[in-house]
C-alpha positions in Angstrom: 41.3 -112.2 34.6 45.1 -112.4 34.6 47.2 -110.9 31.8 50.9 -110.8 30.9 52.3 -108.1 28.7 55.6 -106.4 27.8 56.3 -103.1 29.5 55.8 -101.5 26.2 52.2 -102.7 26.1 52.3 -105.8 23.9 49.8 -108.3 25.1 51.4 -111.8 25.4 48.9 -114.0 27.2 45.7 -113.8 29.3 43.4 -116.1 31.2 39.8 -115.3 32.0 37.8 -117.1 34.6 34.0 -117.1 34.0 33.1 -115.0 37.0 35.5 -112.2 36.0 34.5 -111.9 32.3 31.4 -109.7 32.9 30.7 -106.4 34.7 27.1 -105.8 35.6 25.8 -102.2 35.3 23.4 -101.4 38.1 21.6 -98.8 36.0 20.4 -101.0 33.1 21.5 -104.5 34.3 23.4 -105.1 31.0 26.5 -107.3 31.1 29.6 -105.8 29.4 32.5 -108.0 28.4 36.0 -106.9 29.6 38.0 -105.9 26.7 41.4 -107.4 27.4 43.3 -105.3 24.8 42.0 -102.1 26.4 42.7 -103.4 29.9 46.3 -104.2 28.8 46.7 -100.7 27.4 45.4 -99.1 30.6 47.7 -101.3 32.8 50.8 -100.5 30.7 49.9 -96.7 30.7 49.6 -96.7 34.5 52.9 -98.6 34.9 54.8 -96.3 32.5 53.4 -93.2 34.1 54.4 -94.4 37.5 57.9 -95.3 36.2 58.4 -91.8 34.8 57.3 -90.2 38.1 59.3 -92.6 40.3 62.6 -92.3 38.3 62.9 -88.7 39.7 62.4 -90.1 43.2 64.8 -93.1 42.8 62.0 -95.4 43.7 61.1 -98.7 42.0 57.7 -100.1 41.7 57.2 -103.4 43.6 53.5 -103.8 42.8 50.5 -101.6 42.5 46.9 -102.3 43.7 44.1 -100.2 42.2 40.6 -100.3 43.6 38.1 -99.5 40.7 34.3 -99.2 40.7 33.7 -102.7 39.4 36.9 -104.7 40.2 40.3 -104.6 41.8 43.6 -104.8 39.9 47.1 -105.8 41.0 50.0 -104.9 38.7 53.6 -106.1 39.1 56.6 -106.0 36.9 58.3 -109.4 36.5 61.5 -109.3 34.6 60.8 -107.4 31.4 57.1 -108.0 31.6 54.0 -106.8 33.5 51.6 -109.2 35.2 48.1 -107.9 36.1 45.4 -109.7 38.1 41.8 -108.4 38.0 39.5 -109.6 40.8 36.0 -108.7 41.9 35.3 -106.3 44.8 34.7 -109.1 47.2 38.4 -110.2 47.0 40.4 -108.9 49.9 43.4 -106.7 49.3 45.6 -109.0 51.3 44.5 -112.0 49.3 45.1 -110.1 46.0 48.6 -109.2 47.2 49.4 -112.8 48.2 48.1 -114.1 44.9 50.2 -111.6 43.0 53.4 -112.4 44.9 52.8 -116.1 44.4 52.2 -115.7 40.7 55.1 -113.4 40.1 57.5 -115.7 42.0 56.4 -118.7 39.9 56.7 -116.7 36.6 59.9 -114.9 37.4 62.1 -117.7 35.9 60.0 -117.9 32.7 59.7 -114.1 32.1 63.3 -113.0 33.0 
């Protein structure tokens, strides 16, 4: 899944690929849909928390990769927006980083 939001948390657009729309629970083998609005809220909260912490260090966030139990997320600010990519655990961190860099470069003119 790929989503674009404002830094304040307003969801602007998203794309879901069929393989990334479900998470299988190993305990009861149920498939749960990813709630895009909840994911957007989590991504924005993480970004805002990091920005508050990094302001005291004079550090700026280039991008953030989070390795979760069921998927991996890459988050990057692009202009006044945030771009997030969710991938399964089989996706390498380097591949996720390259995909995020490529996507953010192609979107930078549109989102600035």
